[in-house]
C-alpha atoms as a printed R data frame, in Angstrom:
    type eleno elety resid chain resno       x       y       z
1   ATOM     1    CA   UNK     A     1 -13.360   7.504  -3.662
2   ATOM     2    CA   UNK     A     2 -11.701  10.878  -3.293
3   ATOM     3    CA   UNK     A     3 -11.853  13.689  -6.377
4   ATOM     4    CA   UNK     A     4  -8.542  13.186  -7.695
5   ATOM     5    CA   UNK     A     5  -6.206  10.278  -6.779
6   ATOM     6    CA   UNK     A     6  -2.796  10.730  -5.704
7   ATOM     7    CA   UNK     A     7  -1.157   9.551  -8.827
8   ATOM     8    CA   UNK     A     8  -2.761  11.781 -11.348
9   ATOM     9    CA   UNK     A     9  -1.899  15.053  -8.133
10  ATOM    10    CA   UNK     A    10   1.805  14.001  -9.026
11  ATOM    11    CA   UNK     A    11   1.670  13.697 -12.710
12  ATOM    12    CA   UNK     A    12  -1.828  15.477 -14.214
13  ATOM    13    CA   UNK     A    13  -0.986  14.035 -17.710
14  ATOM    14    CA   UNK     A    14  -1.392  10.825 -16.470
15  ATOM    15    CA   UNK     A    15  -5.298  11.810 -16.054
16  ATOM    16    CA   UNK     A    16  -5.684  10.750 -20.043
17  ATOM    17    CA   UNK     A    17  -5.410   7.290 -19.255
18  ATOM    18    CA   UNK     A    18  -8.810   5.298 -19.529
19  ATOM    19    CA   UNK     A    19  -9.685   4.387 -15.832
20  ATOM    20    CA   UNK     A    20 -13.036   2.606 -14.453
21  ATOM    21    CA   UNK     A    21 -13.486   3.625 -11.002
22  ATOM    22    CA   UNK     A    22 -13.821   0.490  -9.142
23  ATOM    23    CA   UNK     A    23 -12.372   1.321  -5.840
24  ATOM    24    CA   UNK     A    24 -12.740   3.263  -2.607
25  ATOM    25    CA   UNK     A    25  -9.755   5.067  -1.393
26  ATOM    26    CA   UNK     A    26  -7.397   6.145   0.614
27  ATOM    27    CA   UNK     A    27  -7.985   2.854   2.561
28  ATOM    28    CA   UNK     A    28  -7.324   2.584   6.138
29  ATOM    29    CA   UNK     A    29  -3.954   1.854   7.945
30  ATOM    30    CA   UNK     A    30  -4.564   0.687  11.137
31  ATOM    31    CA   UNK     A    31  -2.019  -0.174  14.456
32  ATOM    32    CA   UNK     A    32  -1.676  -3.498  15.738
33  ATOM    33    CA   UNK     A    33   0.019  -3.849  18.708
34  ATOM    34    CA   UNK     A    34  -1.158  -6.950  19.735
35  ATOM    35    CA   UNK     A    35   0.594  -8.123  16.793
36  ATOM    36    CA   UNK     A    36   4.186  -6.855  16.740
37  ATOM    37    CA   UNK     A    37   4.781  -3.440  18.976
38  ATOM    38    CA   UNK     A    38   5.557  -1.731  15.590
39  ATOM    39    CA   UNK     A    39   3.397  -3.324  13.305
40  ATOM    40    CA   UNK     A    40   0.494  -1.181  11.065
41  ATOM    41    CA   UNK     A    41  -1.841  -3.243   8.938
42  ATOM    42    CA   UNK     A    42  -2.716  -1.456   5.248
43  ATOM    43    CA   UNK     A    43  -6.450  -2.727   4.923
44  ATOM    44    CA   UNK     A    44  -6.728  -2.767   1.395
45  ATOM    45    CA   UNK     A    45  -8.680  -5.946   1.267
46  ATOM    46    CA   UNK     A    46 -11.632  -2.861   1.542
47  ATOM    47    CA   UNK     A    47 -10.615  -1.000  -1.377
48  ATOM    48    CA   UNK     A    48 -13.681  -2.407  -3.554
49  ATOM    49    CA   UNK     A    49 -16.870  -4.257  -3.568
50  ATOM    50    CA   UNK     A    50 -17.776  -6.836  -3.636
51  ATOM    51    CA   UNK     A    51 -13.845  -7.825  -4.028
52  ATOM    52    CA   UNK     A    52 -10.933  -6.085  -2.372
53  ATOM    53    CA   UNK     A    53  -7.528  -6.226  -2.489
54  ATOM    54    CA   UNK     A    54  -4.397  -5.391  -4.881
55  ATOM    55    CA   UNK     A    55  -6.201  -6.828  -7.764
56  ATOM    56    CA   UNK     A    56  -8.780  -4.374  -8.005
57  ATOM    57    CA   UNK     A    57  -6.409  -1.694  -8.255
58  ATOM    58    CA   UNK     A    58  -4.885  -2.754 -10.939
59  ATOM    59    CA   UNK     A    59  -7.731  -3.391 -12.767
60  ATOM    60    CA   UNK     A    60  -9.165   0.028 -12.613
61  ATOM    61    CA   UNK     A    61  -6.538   0.951 -15.124
62  ATOM    62    CA   UNK     A    62  -6.502  -2.620 -16.792
63  ATOM    63    CA   UNK     A    63 -10.599  -2.576 -17.691
64  ATOM    64    CA   UNK     A    64 -10.410   1.416 -18.238
65  ATOM    65    CA   UNK     A    65 -11.954   1.013 -21.376
66  ATOM    66    CA   UNK     A    66 -13.380  -2.488 -21.851
67  ATOM    67    CA   UNK     A    67 -17.178  -2.216 -23.364
68  ATOM    68    CA   UNK     A    68 -20.450  -4.336 -22.594
69  ATOM    69    CA   UNK     A    69 -20.134  -7.023 -25.578
70  ATOM    70    CA   UNK     A    70 -16.128  -7.047 -24.965
71  ATOM    71    CA   UNK     A    71 -13.813 -10.241 -24.956
72  ATOM    72    CA   UNK     A    72 -11.263 -10.508 -21.903
73  ATOM    73    CA   UNK     A    73  -9.074 -13.466 -21.715
74  ATOM    74    CA   UNK     A    74  -6.764 -14.016 -18.588
75  ATOM    75    CA   UNK     A    75  -4.488 -16.571 -17.283
76  ATOM    76    CA   UNK     A    76  -3.800 -18.241 -13.353
77  ATOM    77    CA   UNK     A    77  -3.539 -20.942 -11.259
78  ATOM    78    CA   UNK     A    78  -6.986 -23.210 -10.548
79  ATOM    79    CA   UNK     A    79  -7.406 -21.072  -6.976
80  ATOM    80    CA   UNK     A    80  -6.355 -17.583  -8.713
81  ATOM    81    CA   UNK     A    81  -7.890 -14.111  -7.041
82  ATOM    82    CA   UNK     A    82  -6.644 -12.275 -10.083
83  ATOM    83    CA   UNK     A    83  -8.408 -14.839 -11.972
84  ATOM    84    CA   UNK     A    84 -11.638 -14.054 -10.211
85  ATOM    85    CA   UNK     A    85 -11.575 -10.268  -9.935
86  ATOM    86    CA   UNK     A    86 -11.001 -10.024 -13.844
87  ATOM    87    CA   UNK     A    87 -14.091 -12.218 -13.846
88  ATOM    88    CA   UNK     A    88 -16.127 -10.601 -11.942
89  ATOM    89    CA   UNK     A    89 -15.289  -7.274 -12.600
90  ATOM    90    CA   UNK     A    90 -15.133  -7.758 -16.410
91  ATOM    91    CA   UNK     A    91 -18.565  -9.075 -15.885
92  ATOM    92    CA   UNK     A    92 -19.847  -6.370 -13.838
93  ATOM    93    CA   UNK     A    93 -18.781  -4.079 -17.212
94  ATOM    94    CA   UNK     A    94 -20.649  -6.841 -19.801
95  ATOM    95    CA   UNK     A    95 -17.385  -8.280 -20.569
96  ATOM    96    CA   UNK     A    96 -17.353 -11.918 -21.764
97  ATOM    97    CA   UNK     A    97 -14.536 -13.341 -19.342
98  ATOM    98    CA   UNK     A    98 -12.323 -16.210 -19.964
99  ATOM    99    CA   UNK     A    99  -9.531 -17.526 -18.082
100 ATOM   100    CA   UNK     A   100  -7.220 -20.381 -18.757
101 ATOM   101    CA   UNK     A   101  -6.296 -21.816 -15.180
102 ATOM   102    CA   UNK     A   102  -3.802 -24.806 -14.448
103 ATOM   103    CA   UNK     A   103  -3.969 -27.110 -11.458
104 ATOM   104    CA   UNK     A   104  -1.879 -26.161  -8.391
105 ATOM   105    CA   UNK     A   105  -1.685 -27.301  -4.746
106 ATOM   106    CA   UNK     A   106  -5.238 -26.667  -2.746
107 ATOM   107    CA   UNK     A   107  -5.816 -25.188   0.195
108 ATOM   108    CA   UNK     A   108  -9.050 -24.390   1.803
109 ATOM   109    CA   UNK     A   109  -9.543 -20.773   0.306
110 ATOM   110    CA   UNK     A   110  -7.581 -21.869  -3.145
111 ATOM   111    CA   UNK     A   111 -10.522 -24.613  -3.166
112 ATOM   112    CA   UNK     A   112 -13.360 -21.993  -2.722
113 ATOM   113    CA   UNK     A   113 -12.224 -19.474  -5.023
114 ATOM   114    CA   UNK     A   114 -11.414 -22.017  -7.552
115 ATOM   115    CA   UNK     A   115 -15.332 -22.950  -7.429
116 ATOM   116    CA   UNK     A   116 -16.327 -19.279  -7.612
117 ATOM   117    CA   UNK     A   117 -14.619 -18.746 -10.630
118 ATOM   118    CA   UNK     A   118 -16.248 -20.280 -13.128
119 ATOM   119    CA   UNK     A   119 -19.677 -18.882 -11.374
120 ATOM   120    CA   UNK     A   120 -18.236 -15.480 -12.307
121 ATOM   121    CA   UNK     A   121 -16.475 -16.501 -16.095
122 ATOM   122    CA   UNK     A   122 -17.832 -17.332 -19.322
123 ATOM   123    CA   UNK     A   123 -15.183 -20.382 -19.591
124 ATOM   124    CA   UNK     A   124 -12.542 -21.355 -16.933
125 ATOM   125    CA   UNK     A   125 -11.044 -24.679 -17.955
126 ATOM   126    CA   UNK     A   126  -8.105 -26.003 -15.814
127 ATOM   127    CA   UNK     A   127  -5.198 -27.479 -17.238
128 ATOM   128    CA   UNK     A   128  -2.659 -29.766 -16.257
129 ATOM   129    CA   UNK     A   129   0.249 -27.304 -16.490
130 ATOM   130    CA   UNK     A   130   0.418 -23.252 -17.580
131 ATOM   131    CA   UNK     A   131   1.644 -24.236 -21.054
132 ATOM   132    CA   UNK     A   132  -1.791 -25.252 -21.580
133 ATOM   133    CA   UNK     A   133  -3.501 -22.585 -20.090
134 ATOM   134    CA   UNK     A   134  -1.101 -20.030 -22.151
135 ATOM   135    CA   UNK     A   135  -1.823 -22.145 -25.563
136 ATOM   136    CA   UNK     A   136  -5.580 -21.472 -24.930
137 ATOM   137    CA   UNK     A   137  -5.370 -17.814 -24.269
138 ATOM   138    CA   UNK     A   138  -3.669 -17.264 -26.953
139 ATOM   139    CA   UNK     A   139  -5.981 -18.962 -29.035
140 ATOM   140    CA   UNK     A   140  -8.773 -16.604 -28.117
141 ATOM   141    CA   UNK     A   141  -6.173 -13.661 -27.952
142 ATOM   142    CA   UNK     A   142  -5.992 -14.190 -32.154
143 ATOM   143    CA   UNK     A   143 -10.018 -14.556 -32.339
144 ATOM   144    CA   UNK     A   144  -9.785 -10.559 -30.976
145 ATOM   145    CA   UNK     A   145 -10.318 -11.366 -27.090
146 ATOM   146    CA   UNK     A   146  -8.205  -8.273 -24.762
147 ATOM   147    CA   UNK     A   147  -5.671  -9.933 -23.034
148 ATOM   148    CA   UNK     A   148  -4.784  -9.269 -19.353
149 ATOM   149    CA   UNK     A   149  -1.806 -10.427 -18.049
150 ATOM   150    CA   UNK     A   150  -1.629 -13.550 -14.939
151 ATOM   151    CA   UNK     A   151  -1.960 -10.988 -11.876
152 ATOM   152    CA   UNK     A   152  -2.536  -7.748 -13.861
153 ATOM   153    CA   UNK     A   153   1.541  -7.473 -13.870
154 ATOM   154    CA   UNK     A   154   2.446  -5.079 -16.583
155 ATOM   155    CA   UNK     A   155   3.029  -1.328 -16.949
156 ATOM   156    CA   UNK     A   156  -0.707  -0.088 -17.012
157 ATOM   157    CA   UNK     A   157  -1.652  -2.346 -14.215
158 ATOM   158    CA   UNK     A   158   0.972  -1.141 -12.126
159 ATOM   159    CA   UNK     A   159  -0.215   2.407 -12.315
160 ATOM   160    CA   UNK     A   160  -2.616   1.615 -10.007
161 ATOM   161    CA   UNK     A   161   0.364   0.326  -7.267
162 ATOM   162    CA   UNK     A   162   1.867   3.213  -7.808
163 ATOM   163    CA   UNK     A   163  -0.804   5.347  -6.530
164 ATOM   164    CA   UNK     A   164  -2.027   3.158  -3.556
165 ATOM   165    CA   UNK     A   165   2.512   4.128  -2.667
166 ATOM   166    CA   UNK     A   166   1.434   7.966  -3.016
167 ATOM   167    CA   UNK     A   167  -1.885   7.022  -0.964
168 ATOM   168    CA   UNK     A   168   0.281   5.435   1.480
169 ATOM   169    CA   UNK     A   169   2.633   8.735   1.468
170 ATOM   170    CA   UNK     A   170  -0.166  10.657   2.255
171 ATOM   171    CA   UNK     A   171  -1.238   9.046   4.770
172 ATOM   172    CA   UNK     A   172   2.025   8.978   6.483
173 ATOM   173    CA   UNK     A   173   2.032  13.235   5.700
174 ATOM   174    CA   UNK     A   174  -1.051  13.177   7.495
175 ATOM   175    CA   UNK     A   175  -0.290  11.706  10.622
176 ATOM   176    CA   UNK     A   176  -1.864   8.659   9.824
177 ATOM   177    CA   UNK     A   177   1.182   6.706  11.283
178 ATOM   178    CA   UNK     A   178   5.097   7.204  11.107
179 ATOM   179    CA   UNK     A   179   7.021   6.763   8.153
180 ATOM   180    CA   UNK     A   180   7.707   2.794   7.782
181 ATOM   181    CA   UNK     A   181  11.292   1.108   7.696
182 ATOM   182    CA   UNK     A   182   9.505  -1.239   5.927
183 ATOM   183    CA   UNK     A   183   6.589  -1.792   3.853
184 ATOM   184    CA   UNK     A   184   5.991  -6.118   3.507
185 ATOM   185    CA   UNK     A   185   3.642  -7.278   0.684
186 ATOM   186    CA   UNK     A   186   3.301 -10.788  -1.034
187 ATOM   187    CA   UNK     A   187   5.561 -11.337  -4.117
188 ATOM   188    CA   UNK     A   188   3.923 -13.437  -6.775
189 ATOM   189    CA   UNK     A   189   3.990 -11.818 -10.463
190 ATOM   190    CA   UNK     A   190   5.600  -8.908  -8.691
191 ATOM   191    CA   UNK     A   191   3.170  -5.693  -9.836
192 ATOM   192    CA   UNK     A   192   2.438  -4.558  -6.612
193 ATOM   193    CA   UNK     A   193   6.201  -4.811  -4.989
194 ATOM   194    CA   UNK     A   194   6.922  -2.904  -8.270
195 ATOM   195    CA   UNK     A   195   4.164   0.298  -8.381
196 ATOM   196    CA   UNK     A   196   5.060   0.557  -4.322
197 ATOM   197    CA   UNK     A   197   8.626   0.748  -4.513
198 ATOM   198    CA   UNK     A   198   8.268   3.180  -7.679
199 ATOM   199    CA   UNK     A   199   5.958   5.460  -5.488
200 ATOM   200    CA   UNK     A   200   8.423   5.666  -2.983
201 ATOM   201    CA   UNK     A   201  11.133   6.387  -5.135
202 ATOM   202    CA   UNK     A   202   8.841   8.817  -6.846
203 ATOM   203    CA   UNK     A   203   8.210  10.703  -3.226
204 ATOM   204    CA   UNK     A   204  12.475  10.356  -2.214
205 ATOM   205    CA   UNK     A   205  10.989   7.678   0.918
206 ATOM   206    CA   UNK     A   206  13.913   5.847   2.437
207 ATOM   207    CA   UNK     A   207  10.817   2.652   2.474
208 ATOM   208    CA   UNK     A   208  12.145  -0.358   1.632
209 ATOM   209    CA   UNK     A   209   9.739  -2.810  -0.183
210 ATOM   210    CA   UNK     A   210   9.574  -6.594   1.252
211 ATOM   211    CA   UNK     A   211   8.427  -8.985  -0.944
212 ATOM   212    CA   UNK     A   212   7.135 -12.317   0.997
213 ATOM   213    CA   UNK     A   213   7.890 -14.919  -1.861
214 ATOM   214    CA   UNK     A   214   5.122 -17.069  -2.722
215 ATOM   215    CA   UNK     A   215   5.914 -18.742  -5.826
216 ATOM   216    CA   UNK     A   216   9.071 -20.265  -7.613
217 ATOM   217    CA   UNK     A   217  12.263 -18.396  -7.774
218 ATOM   218    CA   UNK     A   218  12.100 -18.400 -11.442
219 ATOM   219    CA   UNK     A   219   8.859 -15.801 -11.231
220 ATOM   220    CA   UNK     A   220   9.598 -13.921  -8.038
221 ATOM   221    CA   UNK     A   221  13.325 -12.467  -8.319
222 ATOM   222    CA   UNK     A   222  14.710  -9.143  -7.598
223 ATOM   223    CA   UNK     A   223  15.402  -8.476 -11.653
224 ATOM   224    CA   UNK     A   224  12.022  -8.710 -12.372
225 ATOM   225    CA   UNK     A   225  10.529  -6.487  -9.965
226 ATOM   226    CA   UNK     A   226  13.039  -3.771 -10.760
227 ATOM   227    CA   UNK     A   227  12.342  -4.150 -14.243
228 ATOM   228    CA   UNK     A   228   8.457  -3.900 -14.031
229 ATOM   229    CA   UNK     A   229   9.478  -1.022 -12.360
230 ATOM   230    CA   UNK     A   230  11.260   0.718 -14.619
231 ATOM   231    CA   UNK     A   231   9.291  -0.030 -17.062
232 ATOM   232    CA   UNK     A   232   6.164   1.280 -15.376
233 ATOM   233    CA   UNK     A   233   8.632   4.827 -14.838
234 ATOM   234    CA   UNK     A   234   8.549   4.753 -18.834
235 ATOM   235    CA   UNK     A   235   5.165   4.445 -19.506
236 ATOM   236    CA   UNK     A   236   4.760   7.525 -17.091
237 ATOM   237    CA   UNK     A   237   7.813   9.316 -18.588
238 ATOM   238    CA   UNK     A   238   6.050   9.088 -22.023
239 ATOM   239    CA   UNK     A   239   2.737   9.997 -21.273
240 ATOM   240    CA   UNK     A   240   3.834  12.894 -19.275
241 ATOM   241    CA   UNK     A   241   7.031  14.457 -20.343
242 ATOM   242    CA   UNK     A   242   8.410  14.293 -16.854
243 ATOM   243    CA   UNK     A   243  11.312  12.437 -15.109
244 ATOM   244    CA   UNK     A   244  10.937   9.498 -13.299
245 ATOM   245    CA   UNK     A   245  13.241   8.324 -10.154
246 ATOM   246    CA   UNK     A   246  14.022   4.593 -10.840
247 ATOM   247    CA   UNK     A   247  13.699   2.101  -8.270
248 ATOM   248    CA   UNK     A   248  17.276   1.764  -6.780
249 ATOM   249    CA   UNK     A   249  18.369  -2.171  -5.803
250 ATOM   250    CA   UNK     A   250  18.576  -1.125  -1.907
251 ATOM   251    CA   UNK     A   251  15.332  -0.115  -2.281
252 ATOM   252    CA   UNK     A   252  13.574  -3.751  -2.648
253 ATOM   253    CA   UNK     A   253  14.174  -7.015  -0.807
254 ATOM   254    CA   UNK     A   254  12.548 -10.563  -0.789
255 ATOM   255    CA   UNK     A   255  12.083 -12.556   2.522
256 ATOM   256    CA   UNK     A   256  12.712 -16.099   0.665
257 ATOM   257    CA   UNK     A   257  12.214 -18.152   4.137
258 ATOM   258    CA   UNK     A   258   7.930 -17.755   3.921
259 ATOM   259    CA   UNK     A   259   8.095 -20.088   1.240
260 ATOM   260    CA   UNK     A   260   5.955 -23.369   1.515
261 ATOM   261    CA   UNK     A   261   7.928 -24.852  -1.272
262 ATOM   262    CA   UNK     A   262   4.959 -24.999  -3.378
263 ATOM   263    CA   UNK     A   263   2.633 -22.718  -4.378
264 ATOM   264    CA   UNK     A   264  -0.552 -22.577  -2.544
265 ATOM   265    CA   UNK     A   265   1.108 -24.758   0.005
266 ATOM   266    CA   UNK     A   266   0.139 -23.354   3.612
267 ATOM   267    CA   UNK     A   267   3.401 -23.372   6.100
268 ATOM   268    CA   UNK     A   268   3.545 -23.777   9.697
269 ATOM   269    CA   UNK     A   269   4.440 -19.779  10.387
270 ATOM   270    CA   UNK     A   270   1.588 -18.614   7.917
271 ATOM   271    CA   UNK     A   271  -0.299 -20.702   9.900
272 ATOM   272    CA   UNK     A   272   0.269 -19.174  13.165
273 ATOM   273    CA   UNK     A   273   0.736 -15.840  12.049
274 ATOM   274    CA   UNK     A   274  -3.043 -15.836  10.415
275 ATOM   275    CA   UNK     A   275  -4.576 -17.685  13.858
276 ATOM   276    CA   UNK     A   276  -2.669 -14.409  15.548
277 ATOM   277    CA   UNK     A   277  -4.480 -11.730  13.065
278 ATOM   278    CA   UNK     A   278  -7.866 -13.732  13.668
279 ATOM   279    CA   UNK     A   279  -7.393 -13.624  17.536
280 ATOM   280    CA   UNK     A   280  -5.782  -9.657  17.426
281 ATOM   281    CA   UNK     A   281  -8.092  -7.995  15.136
282 ATOM   282    CA   UNK     A   282 -10.463 -10.398  13.678
283 ATOM   283    CA   UNK     A   283  -8.785 -10.861  10.325
284 ATOM   284    CA   UNK     A   284  -8.524 -13.594   8.233
285 ATOM   285    CA   UNK     A   285  -5.524 -14.333   5.631
286 ATOM   286    CA   UNK     A   286  -5.405 -16.952   3.288
287 ATOM   287    CA   UNK     A   287  -2.233 -19.632   2.853
288 ATOM   288    CA   UNK     A   288  -1.647 -18.996  -0.275
289 ATOM   289    CA   UNK     A   289  -0.503 -15.107  -0.025
290 ATOM   290    CA   UNK     A   290  -1.628 -13.022   2.972
291 ATOM   291    CA   UNK     A   291  -0.088 -15.193   6.061
292 ATOM   292    CA   UNK     A   292   2.952 -15.852   4.610
293 ATOM   293    CA   UNK     A   293   3.365 -12.286   3.956
294 ATOM   294    CA   UNK     A   294   2.143 -11.360   7.642
295 ATOM   295    CA   UNK     A   295   4.334 -14.162   8.937
296 ATOM   296    CA   UNK     A   296   7.677 -12.309   7.256
297 ATOM   297    CA   UNK     A   297   6.288  -9.236   8.988
298 ATOM   298    CA   UNK     A   298   6.462  -9.696  12.275
299 ATOM   299    CA   UNK     A   299   9.913 -10.244  13.377
300 ATOM   300    CA   UNK     A   300  10.536  -6.822  11.701
301 ATOM   301    CA   UNK     A   301   7.752  -4.884  13.346
302 ATOM   302    CA   UNK     A   302   9.207  -6.380  16.624
303 ATOM   303    CA   UNK     A   303  12.104  -3.838  16.213
304 ATOM   304    CA   UNK     A   304  10.845  -1.145  13.042
305 ATOM   305    CA   UNK     A   305   7.780   0.399  12.748
306 ATOM   306    CA   UNK     A   306   6.635  -2.018   9.618
307 ATOM   307    CA   UNK     A   307   3.604  -1.927   7.663
308 ATOM   308    CA   UNK     A   308   1.926  -4.936   6.765
309 ATOM   309    CA   UNK     A   309   0.159  -4.390   3.492
310 ATOM   310    CA   UNK     A   310  -3.196  -6.903   3.281
311 ATOM   311    CA   UNK     A   311  -4.035  -7.886  -0.430
312 ATOM   312    CA   UNK     A   312  -6.587 -10.331   0.855
313 ATOM   313    CA   UNK     A   313  -9.989  -9.799   1.316
314 ATOM   314    CA   UNK     A   314 -11.918 -12.522   3.024
315 ATOM   315    CA   UNK     A   315 -14.993 -11.531   1.792
316 ATOM   316    CA   UNK     A   316 -15.098 -13.949  -1.136
317 ATOM   317    CA   UNK     A   317 -15.016 -16.733   1.144
318 ATOM   318    CA   UNK     A   318 -18.602 -15.688   1.728
319 ATOM   319    CA   UNK     A   319 -21.269 -17.271  -0.244
320 ATOM   320    CA   UNK     A   320 -22.707 -13.918  -1.918
321 ATOM   321    CA   UNK     A   321 -19.201 -11.811  -2.244
322 ATOM   322    CA   UNK     A   322 -19.124 -12.187  -5.913
323 ATOM   323    CA   UNK     A   323 -22.390 -11.475  -7.347
324 ATOM   324    CA   UNK     A   324 -22.170  -9.756  -9.862
């Protein structure tokens, strides 16, 4: 890991915010012309051990002041990679991790993740609906457990994604890739898209963040992503006294076409993209998030420099991947 994050290089006062070092940065950027003429992949699947992906970046800040013996509670779907990451890294820090889950449409990856979560968490019941999971989590919050929001999509966690975007800007400036017209990420709770868009606004780069929607519209809304970005900008301003640029509507787009009709439901386009990624780059994608995002990125990359942000770490499919 580099001695100083791009985030704290730009905003030194943010170094006072508690953070636990989980990742290895910067993650590589790789061109994959066998998939599309103008496609690059940001290998964030390699950002941390034993679980990389976008969740580790947020958890560096969300778990920054967790101590051994603390209790943590979060929620997510039955096969939530967020839940698995919180359980894995929380347990590594000596915390008791509680995960309230709800039923989802399963696929092969979600089934494996759903089996691993109880192995890492102290408790991980599955409820019929999100309402039951949130109610259960609320009881534990009242009892003193630290709350980690679904997906880690709150301003403190989004700082990790702002750092990721500034990391990419530094790689562009160093010649690792040309400045992309588009950066494509899966769009669930919105934290990753919000943080990247805010980073590009801060760095004054005309890069459009395209969120490939993988959840219902009520969650994955442009207004929600912008609201998260604005709230994170305000957090930075309070902590540093600096004025932070805001994300304009034109800086974020939502790809509505890749959603399969239900969270976790595989799509033919996603399955095809996953097969091509495996053949061209030996990369394994998941049906819930990354396969759909790549399916959305490929048409863009036929004409314009496009970066696909790989948020899924396929090592979680290995039997020993989440050993703490």
